[in-house]
C-alpha positions as a Python dict, from the first residue, in 0.01 Angstrom:
ca = {
    (1, 'X'): (0, 0, 0),
    (2, 'X'): (-297, -59, 230),
    (3, 'X'): (-491, 253, 322),
    (4, 'X'): (-480, 338, 689),
    (5, 'X'): (-800, 325, 887),
    (6, 'X'): (-863, 644, 1084),
    (7, 'X'): (-905, 604, 1457),
    (8, 'X'): (-1118, 847, 1660),
    (9, 'X'): (-932, 1142, 1805),
    (10, 'X'): (-934, 1088, 2176),
    (11, 'X'): (-955, 1351, 2445),
    (12, 'X'): (-753, 1178, 2722),
    (13, 'X'): (-706, 1286, 3081),
    (14, 'X'): (-402, 1493, 3176),
    (15, 'X'): (-68, 1308, 3126),
    (16, 'X'): (32, 1380, 3486),
    (17, 'X'): (-246, 1153, 3618),
    (18, 'X'): (-145, 797, 3701),
    (19, 'X'): (-280, 518, 3479),
    (20, 'X'): (-626, 406, 3576),
    (21, 'X'): (-821, 89, 3515),
    (22, 'X'): (-1016, 272, 3240),
    (23, 'X'): (-692, 369, 3067),
    (24, 'X'): (-571, 11, 3082),
    (25, 'X'): (-898, -104, 2921),
    (26, 'X'): (-856, 161, 2652),
    (27, 'X'): (-507, 30, 2570),
    (28, 'X'): (-649, -318, 2532),
    (29, 'X'): (-927, -194, 2298),
    (30, 'X'): (-678, -6, 2081),
    (31, 'X'): (-458, -316, 2060),
    (32, 'X'): (-760, -518, 1947),
    (33, 'X'): (-838, -262, 1676),
    (34, 'X'): (-477, -262, 1553),
    (35, 'X'): (-479, -640, 1540),
    (36, 'X'): (-800, -634, 1335),
    (37, 'X'): (-648, -377, 1096),
    (38, 'X'): (-342, -601, 1043),
    (39, 'X'): (-564, -898, 961),
    (40, 'X'): (-760, -685, 716),
    (41, 'X'): (-439, -573, 538),
    (42, 'X'): (-302, -928, 521),
    (43, 'X'): (-627, -1049, 373),
    (44, 'X'): (-611, -793, 87),
    (45, 'X'): (-246, -870, 3),
    (46, 'X'): (-257, -1251, 28),
    (47, 'X'): (-458, -1517, -152),
    (48, 'X'): (-833, -1537, -130),
    (49, 'X'): (-937, -1625, 220),
    (50, 'X'): (-1149, -1937, 271),
    (51, 'X'): (-1510, -1883, 345),
    (52, 'X'): (-1582, -1824, 709),
    (53, 'X'): (-1870, -1978, 883),
    (54, 'X'): (-1950, -1653, 1058),
    (55, 'X'): (-1974, -1311, 888),
    (56, 'X'): (-1685, -1071, 953),
    (57, 'X'): (-1769, -767, 1160),
    (58, 'X'): (-1725, -451, 957),
    (59, 'X'): (-1463, -198, 1055),
    (60, 'X'): (-1731, 67, 1087),
    (61, 'X'): (-1923, -149, 1336),
    (62, 'X'): (-1607, -222, 1532),
    (63, 'X'): (-1519, 146, 1543),
    (64, 'X'): (-1871, 224, 1657),
    (65, 'X'): (-1844, -39, 1933),
    (66, 'X'): (-1507, 101, 2036),
    (67, 'X'): (-1649, 450, 2060),
    (68, 'X'): (-1939, 322, 2270),
    (69, 'X'): (-1705, 132, 2502),
    (70, 'X'): (-1492, 441, 2547),
    (71, 'X'): (-1794, 649, 2632),
    (72, 'X'): (-1898, 391, 2894),
    (73, 'X'): (-1554, 428, 3048),
    (74, 'X'): (-1600, 802, 3063),
    (75, 'X'): (-1356, 878, 2779),
    (76, 'X'): (-1478, 1105, 2499),
    (77, 'X'): (-1381, 999, 2146),
    (78, 'X'): (-1444, 1230, 1850),
    (79, 'X'): (-1462, 1051, 1509),
    (80, 'X'): (-1270, 1209, 1221),
    (81, 'X'): (-1579, 1202, 992),
    (82, 'X'): (-1944, 1108, 1014),
    (83, 'X'): (-2150, 980, 720),
    (84, 'X'): (-2419, 1227, 615),
    (85, 'X'): (-2653, 938, 529),
    (86, 'X'): (-2627, 693, 819),
    (87, 'X'): (-2476, 938, 1072),
    (88, 'X'): (-2216, 678, 1179),
    (89, 'X'): (-1840, 730, 1200),
    (90, 'X'): (-1645, 660, 881),
    (91, 'X'): (-1355, 422, 939),
    (92, 'X'): (-1255, 347, 580),
    (93, 'X'): (-1259, 546, 262),
    (94, 'X'): (-1444, 874, 289),
    (95, 'X'): (-1615, 1064, 7),
    (96, 'X'): (-1636, 1439, 61),
    (97, 'X'): (-1906, 1586, -162),
    (98, 'X'): (-2156, 1872, -136),
    (99, 'X'): (-1979, 1996, 177),
    (100, 'X'): (-2043, 1671, 366),
    (101, 'X'): (-1870, 1333, 418),
    (102, 'X'): (-2016, 997, 317),
    (103, 'X'): (-1951, 628, 320),
    (104, 'X'): (-1898, 561, -53),
    (105, 'X'): (-2178, 303, -50),
    (106, 'X'): (-2413, 556, 110),
    (107, 'X'): (-2359, 829, -148),
    (108, 'X'): (-2656, 736, -370),
    (109, 'X'): (-2902, 892, -613),
    (110, 'X'): (-3185, 1063, -428),
    (111, 'X'): (-3434, 920, -678),
    (112, 'X'): (-3334, 564, -771),
    (113, 'X'): (-3097, 485, -482),
    (114, 'X'): (-2815, 373, -714),
    (115, 'X'): (-2465, 414, -573),
    (116, 'X'): (-2288, 712, -726),
    (117, 'X'): (-1934, 658, -599),
    (118, 'X'): (-1693, 833, -833),
    (119, 'X'): (-1944, 841, -1121),
    (120, 'X'): (-2069, 1171, -1261),
    (121, 'X'): (-2371, 1308, -1079),
    (122, 'X'): (-2584, 1620, -1055),
    (123, 'X'): (-2693, 1824, -755),
    (124, 'X'): (-3037, 1973, -698),
    (125, 'X'): (-3135, 2146, -373),
    (126, 'X'): (-2840, 1984, -198),
    (127, 'X'): (-2932, 1629, -307),
    (128, 'X'): (-2731, 1416, -552),
    (129, 'X'): (-2886, 1250, -858),
    (130, 'X'): (-2752, 1013, -1119),
    (131, 'X'): (-2741, 1157, -1470),
    (132, 'X'): (-3046, 974, -1606),
    (133, 'X'): (-3273, 1057, -1314),
    (134, 'X'): (-3162, 1418, -1301),
    (135, 'X'): (-3237, 1474, -1669),
    (136, 'X'): (-3568, 1292, -1649),
    (137, 'X'): (-3676, 1496, -1348),
    (138, 'X'): (-3533, 1843, -1409),
    (139, 'X'): (-3391, 1894, -1760),
    (140, 'X'): (-3596, 2104, -2006),
    (141, 'X'): (-3788, 1897, -2263),
    (142, 'X'): (-3770, 1923, -2640),
    (143, 'X'): (-4109, 2020, -2782),
    (144, 'X'): (-4054, 1790, -3083),
    (145, 'X'): (-3917, 1464, -2938),
    (146, 'X'): (-4023, 1520, -2574),
    (147, 'X'): (-3675, 1405, -2469),
    (148, 'X'): (-3469, 1588, -2209),
    (149, 'X'): (-3215, 1842, -2323),
    (150, 'X'): (-2927, 1691, -2131),
    (151, 'X'): (-2652, 1858, -1936),
    (152, 'X'): (-2292, 1758, -2001),
    (153, 'X'): (-2054, 1714, -1708),
    (154, 'X'): (-1705, 1859, -1744),
    (155, 'X'): (-1561, 1757, -1405),
    (156, 'X'): (-1589, 1414, -1245),
    (157, 'X'): (-1549, 1395, -871),
    (158, 'X'): (-1274, 1156, -751),
    (159, 'X'): (-1314, 905, -471),
    (160, 'X'): (-1081, 1063, -219),
    (161, 'X'): (-1036, 1150, 143),
    (162, 'X'): (-966, 1507, 39),
    (163, 'X'): (-1249, 1755, -16),
    (164, 'X'): (-1380, 1762, -372),
    (165, 'X'): (-1553, 2054, -548),
    (166, 'X'): (-1899, 2106, -406),
    (167, 'X'): (-2034, 2260, -729),
    (168, 'X'): (-1946, 2050, -1037),
    (169, 'X'): (-1891, 2246, -1354),
    (170, 'X'): (-2190, 2183, -1581),
    (171, 'X'): (-2253, 2281, -1938),
    (172, 'X'): (-2605, 2277, -2082),
    (173, 'X'): (-2643, 2144, -2432),
    (174, 'X'): (-2750, 2401, -2685),
    (175, 'X'): (-3115, 2469, -2622),
    (176, 'X'): (-3333, 2671, -2854),
    (177, 'X'): (-3630, 2861, -2714),
    (178, 'X'): (-3906, 2948, -2959),
    (179, 'X'): (-4286, 2958, -2958),
    (180, 'X'): (-4272, 2957, -2575),
    (181, 'X'): (-4111, 2610, -2583),
    (182, 'X'): (-3764, 2458, -2570),
    (183, 'X'): (-3614, 2251, -2852),
    (184, 'X'): (-3306, 2057, -2947),
    (185, 'X'): (-3162, 2281, -3222),
    (186, 'X'): (-3166, 1992, -3469),
    (187, 'X'): (-3537, 1934, -3396),
    (188, 'X'): (-3653, 2289, -3467),
    (189, 'X'): (-3725, 2278, -3839),
    (190, 'X'): (-3986, 2370, -4099),
    (191, 'X'): (-4313, 2186, -4043),
    (192, 'X'): (-4352, 2138, -4418),
    (193, 'X'): (-4011, 2067, -4575),
    (194, 'X'): (-3821, 1956, -4264),
    (195, 'X'): (-3522, 2185, -4321),
    (196, 'X'): (-3352, 2338, -4018),
    (197, 'X'): (-3396, 2715, -4017),
    (198, 'X'): (-3107, 2931, -4136),
    (199, 'X'): (-3043, 3302, -4122),
    (200, 'X'): (-3386, 3379, -4271),
    (201, 'X'): (-3552, 3265, -3950),
    (202, 'X'): (-3903, 3126, -3951),
    (203, 'X'): (-4268, 3228, -3978),
    (204, 'X'): (-4557, 3086, -3780),
    (205, 'X'): (-4901, 2965, -3880),
    (206, 'X'): (-5132, 2760, -3663),
    (207, 'X'): (-4866, 2743, -3393),
    (208, 'X'): (-4621, 2566, -3628),
    (209, 'X'): (-4294, 2707, -3765),
    (210, 'X'): (-4230, 2728, -4137),
    (211, 'X'): (-3940, 2845, -4350),
    (212, 'X'): (-4008, 3163, -4542),
    (213, 'X'): (-4038, 2989, -4877),
    (214, 'X'): (-4296, 2735, -4762),
    (215, 'X'): (-4488, 2985, -4552),
    (216, 'X'): (-4534, 3219, -4847),
    (217, 'X'): (-4621, 2933, -5080),
    (218, 'X'): (-4880, 2792, -4839),
    (219, 'X'): (-5031, 3092, -4663),
    (220, 'X'): (-4947, 3422, -4834),
    (221, 'X'): (-5207, 3571, -5074),
    (222, 'X'): (-5126, 3510, -5441),
    (223, 'X'): (-5099, 3787, -5695),
    (224, 'X'): (-5384, 3760, -5948),
    (225, 'X'): (-5142, 3863, -6220),
    (226, 'X'): (-4834, 3643, -6175),
    (227, 'X'): (-4971, 3398, -5915),
    (228, 'X'): (-4663, 3446, -5696),
    (229, 'X'): (-4698, 3527, -5324),
    (230, 'X'): (-4763, 3889, -5234),
    (231, 'X'): (-4516, 3989, -4963),
    (232, 'X'): (-4484, 4368, -4982),
    (233, 'X'): (-4712, 4648, -5096),
    (234, 'X'): (-5005, 4536, -5308),
    (235, 'X'): (-5324, 4648, -5473),
    (236, 'X'): (-5661, 4506, -5389),
    (237, 'X'): (-5889, 4488, -5693),
    (238, 'X'): (-6126, 4246, -5868),
    (239, 'X'): (-6164, 4042, -5548),
    (240, 'X'): (-5793, 3970, -5520),
    (241, 'X'): (-5446, 4105, -5444),
    (242, 'X'): (-5200, 4226, -5706),
    (243, 'X'): (-4839, 4331, -5717),
    (244, 'X'): (-4855, 4695, -5834),
    (245, 'X'): (-4643, 4609, -6137),
    (246, 'X'): (-4874, 4318, -6226),
    (247, 'X'): (-5198, 4520, -6233),
    (248, 'X'): (-5193, 4613, -6605),
    (249, 'X'): (-5413, 4571, -6911),
    (250, 'X'): (-5442, 4203, -6996),
    (251, 'X'): (-5388, 4269, -7368),
    (252, 'X'): (-5137, 4553, -7403),
    (253, 'X'): (-4977, 4524, -7056),
    (254, 'X'): (-5001, 4900, -7010),
    (255, 'X'): (-5052, 5038, -6663),
    (256, 'X'): (-5358, 5234, -6564),
    (257, 'X'): (-5212, 5579, -6524),
    (258, 'X'): (-5549, 5744, -6485),
    (259, 'X'): (-5645, 5501, -6209),
    (260, 'X'): (-5942, 5364, -6404),
    (261, 'X'): (-5976, 5030, -6575),
    (262, 'X'): (-6240, 4804, -6727),
    (263, 'X'): (-6322, 4454, -6612),
    (264, 'X'): (-6406, 4163, -6835),
    (265, 'X'): (-6430, 3807, -6702),
    (266, 'X'): (-6240, 3905, -6388),
    (267, 'X'): (-5945, 4056, -6576),
    (268, 'X'): (-5848, 4424, -6608),
    (269, 'X'): (-5836, 4602, -6944),
    (270, 'X'): (-5767, 4949, -7068),
    (271, 'X'): (-6062, 5123, -7238),
    (272, 'X'): (-5941, 5051, -7590),
    (273, 'X'): (-5892, 4679, -7548),
    (274, 'X'): (-6203, 4638, -7340),
    (275, 'X'): (-6419, 4781, -7622),
    (276, 'X'): (-6221, 4591, -7878),
    (277, 'X'): (-6304, 4263, -7703),
    (278, 'X'): (-6662, 4378, -7668),
    (279, 'X'): (-6685, 4466, -8041),
    (280, 'X'): (-6769, 4829, -7965),
    (281, 'X'): (-6492, 5000, -8164),
    (282, 'X'): (-6600, 5252, -8424),
    (283, 'X'): (-6523, 5112, -8768),
    (284, 'X'): (-6477, 5465, -8897),
    (285, 'X'): (-6225, 5610, -8647),
    (286, 'X'): (-6108, 5302, -8458),
    (287, 'X'): (-6201, 5454, -8123),
    (288, 'X'): (-6438, 5308, -7865),
    (289, 'X'): (-6806, 5380, -7904),
    (290, 'X'): (-6936, 5482, -7564),
    (291, 'X'): (-7255, 5676, -7650),
    (292, 'X'): (-7495, 5667, -7943),
    (293, 'X'): (-7384, 5437, -8219),
    (294, 'X'): (-7497, 5312, -8560),
    (295, 'X'): (-7466, 4944, -8649),
    (296, 'X'): (-7439, 4850, -9012),
    (297, 'X'): (-7312, 4533, -9180),
    (298, 'X'): (-7224, 4397, -8836),
    (299, 'X'): (-7004, 4695, -8748),
    (300, 'X'): (-7047, 4987, -8512),
    (301, 'X'): (-6996, 5354, -8593),
    (302, 'X'): (-7008, 5681, -8416),
    (303, 'X'): (-7299, 5866, -8590),
    (304, 'X'): (-7060, 6132, -8717),
    (305, 'X'): (-6829, 5867, -8861),
    (306, 'X'): (-7097, 5680, -9056),
    (307, 'X'): (-7017, 5853, -9389),
    (308, 'X'): (-6962, 5770, -9756),
    (309, 'X'): (-6608, 5655, -9813),
    (310, 'X'): (-6586, 5863, -10135),
    (311, 'X'): (-6782, 6183, -10078),
    (312, 'X'): (-6767, 6175, -9697),
    (313, 'X'): (-7133, 6281, -9668),
    (314, 'X'): (-7332, 6128, -9384),
    (315, 'X'): (-7505, 5806, -9477),
    (316, 'X'): (-7863, 5719, -9404),
    (317, 'X'): (-8002, 5375, -9367),
    (318, 'X'): (-8171, 5252, -9681),
    (319, 'X'): (-7931, 5439, -9912),
    (320, 'X'): (-7611, 5261, -9804),
    (321, 'X'): (-7410, 5038, -10031),
    (322, 'X'): (-7120, 4822, -9921),
    (323, 'X'): (-6823, 4743, -10136),
    (324, 'X'): (-6513, 4568, -9999),
    (325, 'X'): (-6605, 4639, -9634),
    (326, 'X'): (-6643, 5010, -9719),
    (327, 'X'): (-6963, 5204, -9711),
    (328, 'X'): (-7083, 5431, -10000),
    (329, 'X'): (-7385, 5641, -10070),
    (330, 'X'): (-7600, 5523, -10360),
    (331, 'X'): (-7475, 5790, -10599),
    (332, 'X'): (-7108, 5731, -10537),
    (333, 'X'): (-7149, 5358, -10552),
    (334, 'X'): (-7318, 5374, -10891),
    (335, 'X'): (-7068, 5624, -11021),
    (336, 'X'): (-6767, 5423, -10916),
    (337, 'X'): (-6876, 5068, -10974),
    (338, 'X'): (-7155, 5066, -11238),
}
């Protein structure tokens, strides 16, 4: 069926008045408009019309001329709708959007001028935009790819004479806000390994996000004992950080219960193993020599432990005899071995 073309609503004189010359002219104009409408309908239903030498007047222009003629005759005609863009009466299809009526060809993107028609569009401050221009102009940008985080339209407005929703239902794509920036969720990942962050979240260094594993491996202080990252409580000693359980004697792995330790080549030692590595263990008692000491045959002794292995009397330099790494006084040596 051919859509009907709305005709202005006329405010005519009282029916009791006799026909006037103006009324007769009005009847003639309405007949002309009806005749034009019939020709328009026949043209749509029949075969393609041959090309005309002169351009066809548009229905909108004819309706505008009719309205002007009526006004010159003193008859007020009120159009059914006026286009919000060109401010002319709408004689054909009407698009009702954003609380206003439009010629379909005049409902265009406020930025690029492309006809919107029944295509999806977006509204900003009362002005329509095509999807691409709206996203380029107003959508938040992803800090990684710099692309817009697009909105997805759920309702598409129909081309209809009936009013359509003035506020389309829009759904914003998932947007992640972090580091004072917006991101596509799939673009917010570890700056080192490229993995998207999970439940562990992320840590920041130099303004960049890192997963916990890479952050600790790259930026956390390393324990001087096990060389693993220090993340909790730690000890600071020997110009480095230590897990408390890793700060033990390098040789016997015993902790320093007294709180004191000995350093050798940057490593911690208990007193016994420090002196052992230093060669300052008493050969007589096996304990460290920390004060006066006697050195004999390349070994160190506490003075009180430098005694004859047999008679246990103190030895004096010049009267000492060695036999099988043991020290003897002269008398005992001669008695036992001569």
